[in-house]
N, C-alpha and C positions, 0 to 999 in steps of 0.2 A: 505493500498498499506506499510506505512512504518512498521507498526506491524506485515506482511508477509516477508519482507525485514530483518527485525530482528531477527524473527524465525529463517529464513533459515540460515543466521550469525552463529548463537549460535548453530542449527543444528550441521555447518558444523566445527565449534571450536569442538566443543564437539566430534566430529565422529574423526577429527585429533589428539585428545588427547588421544583420548580410541584406535587407529592407532600403535600413537607412543609407548603409554605403554605396547601393546601386539607385538609390532614385532622391538623390539629391539635384535640385534644379542647377543645371551648369548654366552659369552668369557669363557672356562675351564679355570679353574684358580689351578695350581698345588701349590703343598706346597711348603712352603720357605724355599729353600735351605741355609745352611749358605757357602755362596764362601771361599772360602780361595785366601790372595793376591797370583796373578800371580807372578814369579820372573823370569826376563828375562835374566839377565847373575850372574848367582850365584856364580861362579867362583872367581866374581870381590870383593873384599875385599876392604875396606874405615879405614884408616887408619888416625887416629887422630893427627895432630903434626910432618907427616914424611915429610913434605915438607917445604923448607925455604922460606918465602916471599921474593920477592927484594925490597929493599928501594925506597921511595918514595921522599924523600928529604926535605920533610917536619916535 
């Protein structure tokens, strides 16, 4: 009785692992392309030190 249950469970586990191995979805992977950064506002220019900061009083 116990051996029958053990053999059945082992068989089911092996079958499950085989199904998992061979039934996984294959994903087609494309070649990696170099992505360039996206510039959202190309006309905006940042100048350093053009604004004067307010006095804080400390």
